[in-house]
All heavy atoms as TSV, in Angstrom:
chain	resi	resn	atom	element	x	y	z
A	1	MET	N	N	61.004	-46.108	32.007
A	1	MET	CA	C	60.247	-45.442	30.983
A	1	MET	C	C	59.522	-44.324	31.561
A	1	MET	O	O	58.875	-44.365	32.640
A	1	MET	CB	C	59.277	-46.420	30.350
A	1	MET	CG	C	58.401	-45.730	29.271
A	1	MET	SD	S	57.264	-46.918	28.487
A	1	MET	CE	C	58.294	-47.714	27.286
A	2	ALA	N	N	59.585	-43.110	30.908
A	2	ALA	CA	C	58.979	-41.924	31.470
A	2	ALA	C	C	57.490	-41.916	31.303
A	2	ALA	O	O	56.943	-42.500	30.298
A	2	ALA	CB	C	59.565	-40.733	30.678
A	3	ASP	N	N	56.789	-41.353	32.272
A	3	ASP	CA	C	55.325	-41.212	32.146
A	3	ASP	C	C	54.967	-40.126	31.165
A	3	ASP	O	O	55.309	-38.929	31.338
A	3	ASP	CB	C	54.840	-40.875	33.550
A	3	ASP	CG	C	53.268	-40.805	33.617
A	3	ASP	OD1	O	52.607	-41.023	32.603
A	3	ASP	OD2	O	52.748	-40.543	34.756
A	4	THR	N	N	54.221	-40.477	30.111
A	4	THR	CA	C	53.894	-39.439	29.078
A	4	THR	C	C	52.671	-38.654	29.530
A	4	THR	O	O	52.333	-37.726	28.783
A	4	THR	CB	C	53.541	-40.168	27.751
A	4	THR	OG1	O	52.448	-41.134	28.006
A	4	THR	CG2	C	54.730	-40.952	27.218
A	5	ASN	N	N	52.153	-38.885	30.608
A	5	ASN	CA	C	51.050	-38.083	31.115
A	5	ASN	C	C	51.474	-37.067	32.195
A	5	ASN	O	O	50.655	-36.622	32.993
A	5	ASN	CB	C	49.878	-38.965	31.704
A	5	ASN	CG	C	49.212	-39.733	30.558
A	5	ASN	OD1	O	49.019	-39.233	29.538
A	5	ASN	ND2	N	48.928	-40.969	30.861
A	6	PHE	N	N	52.706	-36.757	32.182
A	6	PHE	CA	C	53.314	-35.837	33.197
A	6	PHE	C	C	54.034	-34.721	32.478
A	6	PHE	O	O	54.723	-34.951	31.506
A	6	PHE	CB	C	54.259	-36.603	34.123
A	6	PHE	CG	C	55.005	-35.706	35.036
A	6	PHE	CD1	C	54.362	-35.207	36.192
A	6	PHE	CD2	C	56.332	-35.335	34.800
A	6	PHE	CE1	C	54.988	-34.368	37.052
A	6	PHE	CE2	C	56.984	-34.525	35.695
A	6	PHE	CZ	C	56.299	-33.984	36.835
A	7	ILE	N	N	53.841	-33.491	32.972
A	7	ILE	CA	C	54.608	-32.405	32.460
A	7	ILE	C	C	55.327	-31.759	33.610
A	7	ILE	O	O	54.702	-31.520	34.593
A	7	ILE	CB	C	53.750	-31.415	31.651
A	7	ILE	CG1	C	54.545	-30.244	30.964
A	7	ILE	CG2	C	52.615	-30.800	32.523
A	7	ILE	CD1	C	53.849	-29.498	29.954
A	8	SER	N	N	56.550	-31.403	33.398
A	8	SER	CA	C	57.331	-30.859	34.513
A	8	SER	C	C	57.072	-29.345	34.666
A	8	SER	O	O	56.703	-28.662	33.697
A	8	SER	CB	C	58.895	-31.103	34.269
A	8	SER	OG	O	59.344	-30.246	33.194
A	9	ILE	N	N	57.277	-28.871	35.847
A	9	ILE	CA	C	57.129	-27.411	36.151
A	9	ILE	C	C	58.197	-26.665	35.265
A	9	ILE	O	O	57.854	-25.640	34.747
A	9	ILE	CB	C	57.285	-27.166	37.648
A	9	ILE	CG1	C	56.207	-27.882	38.391
A	9	ILE	CG2	C	57.275	-25.660	37.890
A	9	ILE	CD1	C	54.748	-27.431	38.147
A	10	THR	N	N	59.368	-27.249	35.168
A	10	THR	CA	C	60.435	-26.575	34.375
A	10	THR	C	C	59.987	-26.442	32.911
A	10	THR	O	O	60.175	-25.316	32.334
A	10	THR	CB	C	61.702	-27.454	34.421
A	10	THR	OG1	O	62.063	-27.629	35.790
A	10	THR	CG2	C	62.821	-26.789	33.613
A	11	ALA	N	N	59.386	-27.430	32.322
A	11	ALA	CA	C	58.874	-27.258	30.942
A	11	ALA	C	C	57.860	-26.236	30.812
A	11	ALA	O	O	57.874	-25.454	29.883
A	11	ALA	CB	C	58.365	-28.645	30.465
A	12	LEU	N	N	56.889	-26.163	31.786
A	12	LEU	CA	C	55.910	-25.118	31.728
A	12	LEU	C	C	56.482	-23.777	31.838
A	12	LEU	O	O	56.170	-22.816	31.184
A	12	LEU	CB	C	54.879	-25.330	32.869
A	12	LEU	CG	C	53.882	-26.392	32.682
A	12	LEU	CD1	C	52.985	-26.656	33.907
A	12	LEU	CD2	C	52.964	-26.082	31.443
A	13	MET	N	N	57.481	-23.549	32.775
A	13	MET	CA	C	58.105	-22.331	32.960
A	13	MET	C	C	58.836	-21.812	31.717
A	13	MET	O	O	58.773	-20.666	31.337
A	13	MET	CB	C	59.079	-22.331	34.170
A	13	MET	CG	C	58.338	-22.444	35.483
A	13	MET	SD	S	59.508	-22.720	36.962
A	13	MET	CE	C	60.694	-21.435	36.658
A	14	LYS	N	N	59.516	-22.791	31.041
A	14	LYS	CA	C	60.216	-22.457	29.787
A	14	LYS	C	C	59.230	-22.077	28.680
A	14	LYS	O	O	59.476	-21.124	28.004
A	14	LYS	CB	C	61.051	-23.674	29.385
A	14	LYS	CG	C	61.903	-23.459	28.197
A	14	LYS	CD	C	62.764	-24.634	27.900
A	14	LYS	CE	C	63.659	-24.344	26.653
A	14	LYS	NZ	N	64.483	-25.516	26.347
A	15	TYR	N	N	58.134	-22.818	28.588
A	15	TYR	CA	C	57.151	-22.597	27.559
A	15	TYR	C	C	56.504	-21.194	27.719
A	15	TYR	O	O	56.336	-20.450	26.763
A	15	TYR	CB	C	56.081	-23.642	27.552
A	15	TYR	CG	C	55.082	-23.522	26.396
A	15	TYR	CD1	C	55.427	-24.030	25.181
A	15	TYR	CD2	C	53.866	-22.914	26.626
A	15	TYR	CE1	C	54.469	-23.944	24.135
A	15	TYR	CE2	C	52.961	-22.815	25.599
A	15	TYR	CZ	C	53.284	-23.351	24.374
A	15	TYR	OH	O	52.371	-23.216	23.291
A	16	PHE	N	N	56.257	-20.831	28.947
A	16	PHE	CA	C	55.533	-19.593	29.236
A	16	PHE	C	C	56.509	-18.506	29.805
A	16	PHE	O	O	56.074	-17.500	30.398
A	16	PHE	CB	C	54.460	-19.751	30.301
A	16	PHE	CG	C	53.256	-20.540	29.750
A	16	PHE	CD1	C	53.078	-21.876	30.142
A	16	PHE	CD2	C	52.313	-19.922	28.897
A	16	PHE	CE1	C	51.954	-22.542	29.651
A	16	PHE	CE2	C	51.340	-20.664	28.416
A	16	PHE	CZ	C	51.121	-21.961	28.797
A	17	SER	N	N	57.756	-18.537	29.461
A	17	SER	CA	C	58.796	-17.652	30.033
A	17	SER	C	C	58.475	-16.219	29.684
A	17	SER	O	O	58.848	-15.305	30.451
A	17	SER	CB	C	60.162	-18.027	29.545
A	17	SER	OG	O	60.306	-17.926	28.104
A	18	ASN	N	N	57.894	-15.906	28.556
A	18	ASN	CA	C	57.565	-14.488	28.191
A	18	ASN	C	C	56.122	-14.264	28.235
A	18	ASN	O	O	55.668	-13.236	27.706
A	18	ASN	CB	C	58.072	-14.293	26.682
A	18	ASN	CG	C	59.539	-14.328	26.593
A	18	ASN	OD1	O	60.279	-13.859	27.460
A	18	ASN	ND2	N	60.027	-14.990	25.521
A	19	GLU	N	N	55.386	-15.018	29.007
A	19	GLU	CA	C	53.934	-14.856	29.093
A	19	GLU	C	C	53.525	-14.705	30.524
A	19	GLU	O	O	52.573	-15.377	31.022
A	19	GLU	CB	C	53.282	-16.083	28.463
A	19	GLU	CG	C	53.481	-16.258	27.025
A	19	GLU	CD	C	52.881	-15.195	26.146
A	19	GLU	OE1	O	51.822	-14.606	26.593
A	19	GLU	OE2	O	53.371	-14.870	25.119
A	20	HIS	N	N	54.121	-13.791	31.345
A	20	HIS	CA	C	53.808	-13.649	32.685
A	20	HIS	C	C	52.349	-13.311	32.943
A	20	HIS	O	O	51.708	-13.792	33.832
A	20	HIS	CB	C	54.713	-12.597	33.390
A	20	HIS	CG	C	56.229	-12.939	33.318
A	20	HIS	ND1	N	56.724	-13.948	34.025
A	20	HIS	CD2	C	57.191	-12.468	32.474
A	20	HIS	CE1	C	58.008	-14.057	33.661
A	20	HIS	NE2	N	58.305	-13.171	32.774
A	21	LYS	N	N	51.790	-12.462	32.090
A	21	LYS	CA	C	50.415	-12.062	32.213
A	21	LYS	C	C	49.471	-13.255	32.079
A	21	LYS	O	O	48.485	-13.504	32.817
A	21	LYS	CB	C	50.065	-10.934	31.340
A	21	LYS	CG	C	48.629	-10.402	31.466
A	21	LYS	CD	C	48.352	-9.253	30.524
A	21	LYS	CE	C	46.949	-8.691	30.764
A	21	LYS	NZ	N	46.609	-7.548	29.903
A	22	SER	N	N	49.796	-14.124	31.043
A	22	SER	CA	C	49.008	-15.300	30.748
A	22	SER	C	C	49.034	-16.264	31.957
A	22	SER	O	O	47.988	-16.844	32.296
A	22	SER	CB	C	49.495	-16.029	29.506
A	22	SER	OG	O	49.327	-15.257	28.392
A	23	VAL	N	N	50.218	-16.493	32.526
A	23	VAL	CA	C	50.432	-17.351	33.728
A	23	VAL	C	C	49.532	-16.844	34.863
A	23	VAL	O	O	48.810	-17.561	35.518
A	23	VAL	CB	C	51.820	-17.541	34.065
A	23	VAL	CG1	C	51.987	-18.316	35.352
A	23	VAL	CG2	C	52.543	-18.257	32.909
A	24	SER	N	N	49.641	-15.491	35.152
A	24	SER	CA	C	48.856	-14.937	36.205
A	24	SER	C	C	47.404	-15.084	36.026
A	24	SER	O	O	46.667	-15.439	36.939
A	24	SER	CB	C	49.177	-13.361	36.417
A	24	SER	OG	O	50.553	-13.249	36.817
A	25	ARG	N	N	46.914	-14.886	34.773
A	25	ARG	CA	C	45.513	-15.050	34.520
A	25	ARG	C	C	45.082	-16.456	34.693
A	25	ARG	O	O	44.006	-16.768	35.174
A	25	ARG	CB	C	45.198	-14.546	33.083
A	25	ARG	CG	C	45.291	-13.015	32.925
A	25	ARG	CD	C	44.925	-12.603	31.570
A	25	ARG	NE	N	43.495	-12.735	31.349
A	25	ARG	CZ	C	42.916	-12.836	30.186
A	25	ARG	NH1	N	43.706	-12.814	29.066
A	25	ARG	NH2	N	41.687	-13.004	30.063
A	26	GLY	N	N	45.905	-17.361	34.196
A	26	GLY	CA	C	45.620	-18.779	34.382
A	26	GLY	C	C	45.466	-19.202	35.841
A	26	GLY	O	O	44.637	-19.955	36.251
A	27	GLU	N	N	46.413	-18.735	36.658
A	27	GLU	CA	C	46.357	-19.019	38.047
A	27	GLU	C	C	45.145	-18.457	38.727
A	27	GLU	O	O	44.485	-19.117	39.611
A	27	GLU	CB	C	47.582	-18.454	38.815
A	27	GLU	CG	C	48.898	-19.181	38.534
A	27	GLU	CD	C	50.088	-18.563	39.215
A	27	GLU	OE1	O	50.072	-17.365	39.537
A	27	GLU	OE2	O	51.090	-19.276	39.371
A	28	ASN	N	N	44.792	-17.278	38.364
A	28	ASN	CA	C	43.525	-16.610	38.867
A	28	ASN	C	C	42.290	-17.432	38.464
A	28	ASN	O	O	41.414	-17.668	39.286
A	28	ASN	CB	C	43.372	-15.164	38.345
A	28	ASN	CG	C	42.158	-14.477	38.900
A	28	ASN	OD1	O	41.903	-14.587	40.118
A	28	ASN	ND2	N	41.496	-13.789	38.006
A	29	HIS	N	N	42.219	-17.923	37.248
A	29	HIS	CA	C	41.094	-18.704	36.748
A	29	HIS	C	C	40.996	-19.994	37.591
A	29	HIS	O	O	39.966	-20.462	37.973
A	29	HIS	CB	C	41.183	-19.003	35.314
A	29	HIS	CG	C	40.940	-17.873	34.392
A	29	HIS	ND1	N	40.239	-16.715	34.785
A	29	HIS	CD2	C	41.273	-17.618	33.126
A	29	HIS	CE1	C	40.166	-15.867	33.788
A	29	HIS	NE2	N	40.828	-16.446	32.772
A	30	HIS	N	N	42.133	-20.620	37.785
A	30	HIS	CA	C	42.157	-21.880	38.534
A	30	HIS	C	C	41.715	-21.635	40.002
A	30	HIS	O	O	40.911	-22.407	40.505
A	30	HIS	CB	C	43.601	-22.519	38.525
A	30	HIS	CG	C	43.668	-23.776	39.238
A	30	HIS	ND1	N	44.090	-23.804	40.537
A	30	HIS	CD2	C	43.408	-25.021	38.784
A	30	HIS	CE1	C	44.099	-25.116	40.950
A	30	HIS	NE2	N	43.659	-25.819	39.902
A	31	GLN	N	N	42.277	-20.661	40.632
A	31	GLN	CA	C	41.895	-20.362	41.993
A	31	GLN	C	C	40.455	-19.969	42.192
A	31	GLN	O	O	39.863	-20.276	43.239
A	31	GLN	CB	C	42.788	-19.262	42.596
A	31	GLN	CG	C	44.263	-19.701	42.764
A	31	GLN	CD	C	45.174	-18.633	43.131
A	31	GLN	OE1	O	44.834	-17.427	43.081
A	31	GLN	NE2	N	46.427	-18.958	43.448
A	32	SER	N	N	39.871	-19.397	41.210
A	32	SER	CA	C	38.441	-18.993	41.263
A	32	SER	C	C	37.501	-20.033	40.812
A	32	SER	O	O	36.278	-19.828	40.794
A	32	SER	CB	C	38.250	-17.707	40.483
A	32	SER	OG	O	38.453	-17.977	39.123
A	33	GLY	N	N	38.042	-21.232	40.465
A	33	GLY	CA	C	37.148	-22.375	40.056
A	33	GLY	C	C	36.657	-22.348	38.674
A	33	GLY	O	O	35.732	-23.073	38.305
A	34	HIS	N	N	37.285	-21.536	37.829
A	34	HIS	CA	C	36.789	-21.437	36.391
A	34	HIS	C	C	37.445	-22.506	35.504
A	34	HIS	O	O	36.976	-22.676	34.354
A	34	HIS	CB	C	37.123	-20.072	35.877
A	34	HIS	CG	C	36.242	-19.012	36.369
A	34	HIS	ND1	N	36.574	-18.258	37.414
A	34	HIS	CD2	C	34.938	-18.643	36.008
A	34	HIS	CE1	C	35.577	-17.413	37.706
A	34	HIS	NE2	N	34.635	-17.648	36.886
A	35	VAL	N	N	38.412	-23.285	35.943
A	35	VAL	CA	C	39.025	-24.352	35.225
A	35	VAL	C	C	38.152	-25.531	35.490
A	35	VAL	O	O	38.122	-26.101	36.618
A	35	VAL	CB	C	40.462	-24.637	35.533
A	35	VAL	CG1	C	41.017	-25.870	34.808
A	35	VAL	CG2	C	41.371	-23.440	35.300
A	36	LEU	N	N	37.383	-25.996	34.492
A	36	LEU	CA	C	36.429	-27.123	34.654
A	36	LEU	C	C	37.103	-28.505	34.553
A	36	LEU	O	O	36.791	-29.381	35.252
A	36	LEU	CB	C	35.247	-27.001	33.740
A	36	LEU	CG	C	34.510	-25.645	33.801
A	36	LEU	CD1	C	33.533	-25.529	32.655
A	36	LEU	CD2	C	33.917	-25.385	35.182
A	37	THR	N	N	37.931	-28.623	33.494
A	37	THR	CA	C	38.735	-29.813	33.253
A	37	THR	C	C	40.085	-29.495	32.823
A	37	THR	O	O	40.314	-28.400	32.194
A	37	THR	CB	C	38.071	-30.747	32.271
A	37	THR	OG1	O	38.058	-30.089	30.942
A	37	THR	CG2	C	36.643	-31.137	32.607
A	38	PHE	N	N	41.123	-30.342	33.022
A	38	PHE	CA	C	42.435	-30.190	32.532
A	38	PHE	C	C	43.094	-31.577	32.304
A	38	PHE	O	O	42.963	-32.397	33.221
A	38	PHE	CB	C	43.270	-29.372	33.554
A	38	PHE	CG	C	44.720	-29.226	33.184
A	38	PHE	CD1	C	45.108	-28.264	32.310
A	38	PHE	CD2	C	45.657	-30.110	33.642
A	38	PHE	CE1	C	46.422	-28.140	31.917
A	38	PHE	CE2	C	46.968	-29.978	33.349
A	38	PHE	CZ	C	47.347	-28.965	32.453
A	39	THR	N	N	43.721	-31.745	31.143
A	39	THR	CA	C	44.368	-32.953	30.841
A	39	THR	C	C	45.606	-32.714	30.029
A	39	THR	O	O	45.678	-31.750	29.303
A	39	THR	CB	C	43.429	-33.877	29.938
A	39	THR	OG1	O	42.161	-34.005	30.615
A	39	THR	CG2	C	44.003	-35.274	29.755
A	40	TYR	N	N	46.653	-33.535	30.302
A	40	TYR	CA	C	47.876	-33.476	29.550
A	40	TYR	C	C	48.154	-34.867	29.053
A	40	TYR	O	O	48.108	-35.841	29.790
A	40	TYR	CB	C	49.006	-32.948	30.466
A	40	TYR	CG	C	50.314	-33.110	29.693
A	40	TYR	CD1	C	50.761	-32.193	28.787
A	40	TYR	CD2	C	51.215	-34.138	30.020
A	40	TYR	CE1	C	51.928	-32.318	28.099
A	40	TYR	CE2	C	52.401	-34.275	29.312
A	40	TYR	CZ	C	52.722	-33.343	28.372
A	40	TYR	OH	O	53.897	-33.436	27.658
A	41	SER	N	N	48.517	-34.993	27.797
A	41	SER	CA	C	48.932	-36.247	27.181
A	41	SER	C	C	49.771	-35.977	25.937
A	41	SER	O	O	49.367	-35.277	25.002
A	41	SER	CB	C	47.751	-37.060	26.803
A	41	SER	OG	O	48.114	-38.324	26.326
A	42	ASP	N	N	50.940	-36.596	25.960
A	42	ASP	CA	C	51.822	-36.575	24.752
A	42	ASP	C	C	52.011	-35.194	24.152
A	42	ASP	O	O	51.859	-34.995	22.935
A	42	ASP	CB	C	51.228	-37.542	23.664
A	42	ASP	CG	C	51.243	-38.982	24.180
A	42	ASP	OD1	O	52.130	-39.353	24.972
A	42	ASP	OD2	O	50.303	-39.669	23.828
A	43	GLY	N	N	52.371	-34.248	24.957
A	43	GLY	CA	C	52.678	-32.847	24.447
A	43	GLY	C	C	51.510	-31.988	24.215
A	43	GLY	O	O	51.610	-30.914	23.584
A	44	LEU	N	N	50.369	-32.405	24.580
A	44	LEU	CA	C	49.105	-31.631	24.392
A	44	LEU	C	C	48.405	-31.418	25.744
A	44	LEU	O	O	48.123	-32.381	26.446
A	44	LEU	CB	C	48.120	-32.351	23.406
A	44	LEU	CG	C	46.760	-31.760	23.216
A	44	LEU	CD1	C	46.863	-30.378	22.601
A	44	LEU	CD2	C	45.878	-32.662	22.397
A	45	MET	N	N	48.217	-30.130	26.106
A	45	MET	CA	C	47.388	-29.790	27.258
A	45	MET	C	C	45.996	-29.340	26.754
A	45	MET	O	O	46.019	-28.473	25.809
A	45	MET	CB	C	48.084	-28.669	28.041
A	45	MET	CG	C	49.323	-29.075	28.674
A	45	MET	SD	S	49.944	-27.822	29.877
A	45	MET	CE	C	50.211	-26.398	28.796
A	46	PHE	N	N	44.986	-29.807	27.275
A	46	PHE	CA	C	43.682	-29.293	26.947
A	46	PHE	C	C	42.721	-29.350	28.113
A	46	PHE	O	O	42.912	-30.057	29.014
A	46	PHE	CB	C	43.029	-30.001	25.751
A	46	PHE	CG	C	42.987	-31.530	25.852
A	46	PHE	CD1	C	41.801	-32.076	26.217
A	46	PHE	CD2	C	44.054	-32.325	25.606
A	46	PHE	CE1	C	41.663	-33.445	26.367
A	46	PHE	CE2	C	43.970	-33.744	25.767
A	46	PHE	CZ	C	42.800	-34.258	26.106
A	47	GLY	N	N	41.754	-28.427	28.024
A	47	GLY	CA	C	40.803	-28.326	29.080
A	47	GLY	C	C	39.611	-27.464	28.723
A	47	GLY	O	O	39.478	-26.992	27.626
A	48	LYS	N	N	38.727	-27.343	29.636
A	48	LYS	CA	C	37.522	-26.557	29.468
A	48	LYS	C	C	37.547	-25.484	30.578
A	48	LYS	O	O	37.774	-25.793	31.771
A	48	LYS	CB	C	36.257	-27.346	29.541
A	48	LYS	CG	C	36.162	-28.342	28.377
A	48	LYS	CD	C	34.732	-28.883	28.265
A	48	LYS	CE	C	34.655	-29.819	27.084
A	48	LYS	NZ	N	34.661	-29.213	25.800
A	49	ILE	N	N	37.305	-24.276	30.196
A	49	ILE	CA	C	37.325	-23.149	31.136
A	49	ILE	C	C	35.923	-22.383	31.122
A	49	ILE	O	O	35.317	-22.173	30.050
A	49	ILE	CB	C	38.369	-22.051	30.566
A	49	ILE	CG1	C	39.665	-22.760	30.289
A	49	ILE	CG2	C	38.497	-20.936	31.605
A	49	ILE	CD1	C	40.291	-23.437	31.438
A	50	GLN	N	N	35.412	-22.162	32.320
A	50	GLN	CA	C	34.206	-21.423	32.392
A	50	GLN	C	C	34.356	-20.013	31.898
A	50	GLN	O	O	35.225	-19.261	32.351
A	50	GLN	CB	C	33.668	-21.349	33.871
A	50	GLN	CG	C	32.421	-20.658	34.059
A	50	GLN	CD	C	31.226	-21.422	33.459
A	50	GLN	OE1	O	31.093	-22.619	33.611
A	50	GLN	NE2	N	30.342	-20.690	32.805
A	51	ALA	N	N	33.525	-19.608	30.923
A	51	ALA	CA	C	33.589	-18.242	30.393
A	51	ALA	C	C	32.963	-17.230	31.367
A	51	ALA	O	O	32.237	-17.652	32.264
A	51	ALA	CB	C	32.890	-18.211	29.018
A	52	SER	N	N	33.228	-16.011	31.122
A	52	SER	CA	C	32.622	-14.962	31.951
A	52	SER	C	C	31.123	-14.865	31.789
A	52	SER	O	O	30.395	-14.409	32.649
A	52	SER	CB	C	33.247	-13.606	31.757
A	52	SER	OG	O	33.171	-13.246	30.398
A	53	MET	N	N	30.635	-15.362	30.628
A	53	MET	CA	C	29.218	-15.339	30.401
A	53	MET	C	C	28.628	-16.652	30.968
A	53	MET	O	O	29.268	-17.716	30.998
A	53	MET	CB	C	28.962	-15.470	28.877
A	53	MET	CG	C	29.428	-14.187	28.124
A	53	MET	SD	S	29.245	-14.346	26.325
A	53	MET	CE	C	27.513	-14.384	26.161
A	54	LYS	N	N	27.479	-16.534	31.541
A	54	LYS	CA	C	26.873	-17.666	32.273
A	54	LYS	C	C	26.557	-18.797	31.269
A	54	LYS	O	O	26.252	-18.564	30.113
A	54	LYS	CB	C	25.515	-17.310	32.927
A	54	LYS	CG	C	25.761	-16.308	34.078
A	54	LYS	CD	C	24.427	-15.992	34.793
A	54	LYS	CE	C	24.674	-14.997	35.908
A	54	LYS	NZ	N	23.417	-14.629	36.571
A	55	ASN	N	N	26.678	-20.009	31.684
A	55	ASN	CA	C	26.329	-21.252	30.956
A	55	ASN	C	C	27.161	-21.341	29.618
A	55	ASN	O	O	26.672	-21.915	28.694
A	55	ASN	CB	C	24.869	-21.325	30.653
A	55	ASN	CG	C	24.064	-21.382	31.903
A	55	ASN	OD1	O	24.442	-21.988	32.878
A	55	ASN	ND2	N	22.914	-20.685	31.911
A	56	LYS	N	N	28.380	-20.831	29.638
A	56	LYS	CA	C	29.210	-20.943	28.500
A	56	LYS	C	C	30.567	-21.372	28.944
A	56	LYS	O	O	31.126	-20.919	29.891
A	56	LYS	CB	C	29.357	-19.681	27.691
A	56	LYS	CG	C	30.228	-19.778	26.500
A	56	LYS	CD	C	30.057	-18.554	25.588
A	56	LYS	CE	C	30.872	-18.865	24.388
A	56	LYS	NZ	N	31.511	-18.303	23.541
A	57	GLU	N	N	31.172	-22.362	28.222
A	57	GLU	CA	C	32.555	-22.792	28.505
A	57	GLU	C	C	33.363	-22.769	27.174
A	57	GLU	O	O	32.844	-22.929	26.095
A	57	GLU	CB	C	32.585	-24.159	29.131
A	57	GLU	CG	C	31.917	-25.286	28.331
A	57	GLU	CD	C	31.888	-26.540	29.084
A	57	GLU	OE1	O	31.430	-26.600	30.270
A	57	GLU	OE2	O	32.258	-27.582	28.479
A	58	ASN	N	N	34.618	-22.532	27.366
A	58	ASN	CA	C	35.586	-22.480	26.213
A	58	ASN	C	C	36.531	-23.660	26.320
A	58	ASN	O	O	36.980	-24.017	27.425
A	58	ASN	CB	C	36.376	-21.195	26.246
A	58	ASN	CG	C	35.488	-19.990	25.992
A	58	ASN	OD1	O	34.592	-20.033	25.225
A	58	ASN	ND2	N	35.820	-18.855	26.715
A	59	SER	N	N	36.823	-24.227	25.179
A	59	SER	CA	C	37.824	-25.278	25.095
A	59	SER	C	C	39.162	-24.664	24.808
A	59	SER	O	O	39.274	-23.727	23.955
A	59	SER	CB	C	37.498	-26.307	24.045
A	59	SER	OG	O	36.337	-26.973	24.320
A	60	VAL	N	N	40.182	-25.120	25.417
A	60	VAL	CA	C	41.591	-24.579	25.250
A	60	VAL	C	C	42.491	-25.763	24.940
A	60	VAL	O	O	42.457	-26.862	25.611
A	60	VAL	CB	C	42.062	-23.876	26.600
A	60	VAL	CG1	C	43.458	-23.407	26.403
A	60	VAL	CG2	C	41.049	-22.800	26.952
A	61	LYS	N	N	43.406	-25.589	23.963
A	61	LYS	CA	C	44.368	-26.614	23.609
A	61	LYS	C	C	45.732	-25.848	23.487
A	61	LYS	O	O	45.828	-24.775	22.873
A	61	LYS	CB	C	44.073	-27.252	22.315
A	61	LYS	CG	C	42.903	-28.218	22.320
A	61	LYS	CD	C	42.717	-28.935	20.999
A	61	LYS	CE	C	41.520	-29.817	21.016
A	61	LYS	NZ	N	41.284	-30.405	19.719
A	62	ILE	N	N	46.780	-26.446	24.083
A	62	ILE	CA	C	48.136	-25.911	23.970
A	62	ILE	C	C	49.026	-27.078	23.525
A	62	ILE	O	O	49.072	-28.095	24.186
A	62	ILE	CB	C	48.589	-25.394	25.294
A	62	ILE	CG1	C	47.705	-24.261	25.748
A	62	ILE	CG2	C	50.095	-24.914	25.206
A	62	ILE	CD1	C	48.029	-23.733	27.167
A	63	TYR	N	N	49.690	-26.954	22.427
A	63	TYR	CA	C	50.553	-27.912	21.925
A	63	TYR	C	C	51.993	-27.495	22.322
A	63	TYR	O	O	52.505	-26.432	22.037
A	63	TYR	CB	C	50.509	-28.019	20.372
A	63	TYR	CG	C	49.219	-28.390	19.851
A	63	TYR	CD1	C	48.196	-27.466	19.550
A	63	TYR	CD2	C	48.836	-29.754	19.705
A	63	TYR	CE1	C	46.936	-27.853	19.068
A	63	TYR	CE2	C	47.608	-30.124	19.237
A	63	TYR	CZ	C	46.689	-29.122	18.939
A	63	TYR	OH	O	45.410	-29.517	18.501
A	64	LEU	N	N	52.679	-28.420	23.022
A	64	LEU	CA	C	54.025	-28.166	23.525
A	64	LEU	C	C	55.045	-28.694	22.569
A	64	LEU	O	O	54.874	-29.803	21.999
A	64	LEU	CB	C	54.262	-28.810	24.911
A	64	LEU	CG	C	53.376	-28.286	25.997
A	64	LEU	CD1	C	53.598	-29.020	27.298
A	64	LEU	CD2	C	53.520	-26.786	26.237
A	65	ASP	N	N	56.114	-27.940	22.346
A	65	ASP	CA	C	57.190	-28.337	21.498
A	65	ASP	C	C	57.954	-29.501	22.084
A	65	ASP	O	O	58.183	-29.534	23.311
A	65	ASP	CB	C	58.136	-27.136	21.294
A	65	ASP	CG	C	59.196	-27.377	20.227
A	65	ASP	OD1	O	59.816	-28.493	20.211
A	65	ASP	OD2	O	59.491	-26.455	19.492
A	66	ASP	N	N	58.377	-30.529	21.263
A	66	ASP	CA	C	59.115	-31.669	21.859
A	66	ASP	C	C	60.426	-31.227	22.545
A	66	ASP	O	O	60.860	-31.901	23.458
A	66	ASP	CB	C	59.497	-32.627	20.740
A	66	ASP	CG	C	58.307	-33.333	20.133
A	66	ASP	OD1	O	57.274	-33.426	20.922
A	66	ASP	OD2	O	58.402	-33.842	19.019
A	67	ALA	N	N	61.007	-30.115	22.247
A	67	ALA	CA	C	62.237	-29.678	22.838
A	67	ALA	C	C	62.118	-29.244	24.281
A	67	ALA	O	O	63.057	-29.096	24.947
A	67	ALA	CB	C	62.843	-28.498	22.035
A	68	LEU	N	N	60.836	-29.090	24.718
A	68	LEU	CA	C	60.611	-28.578	26.089
A	68	LEU	C	C	60.822	-29.698	27.135
A	68	LEU	O	O	60.979	-29.404	28.295
A	68	LEU	CB	C	59.237	-28.023	26.229
A	68	LEU	CG	C	58.974	-26.761	25.485
A	68	LEU	CD1	C	57.519	-26.281	25.611
A	68	LEU	CD2	C	59.890	-25.642	25.843
A	69	GLY	N	N	60.634	-30.913	26.750
A	69	GLY	CA	C	60.715	-32.060	27.740
A	69	GLY	C	C	62.026	-32.290	28.267
A	69	GLY	O	O	62.447	-32.223	29.301
């Protein structure tokens, strides 16, 4: 039985294939410590990101299509 709390790199690459700028920005945020939490479960990625304004965080949700798995 497959682990439903795992997303493959291939699925992420396919989902973001036309979003190179978004991927680069996401990597930059992660490397700079702005990603506060990140969770994946059953086709939904969600997390909290530190905003550029002090003491503010943004919630982010990404719903993945079933065809990506």
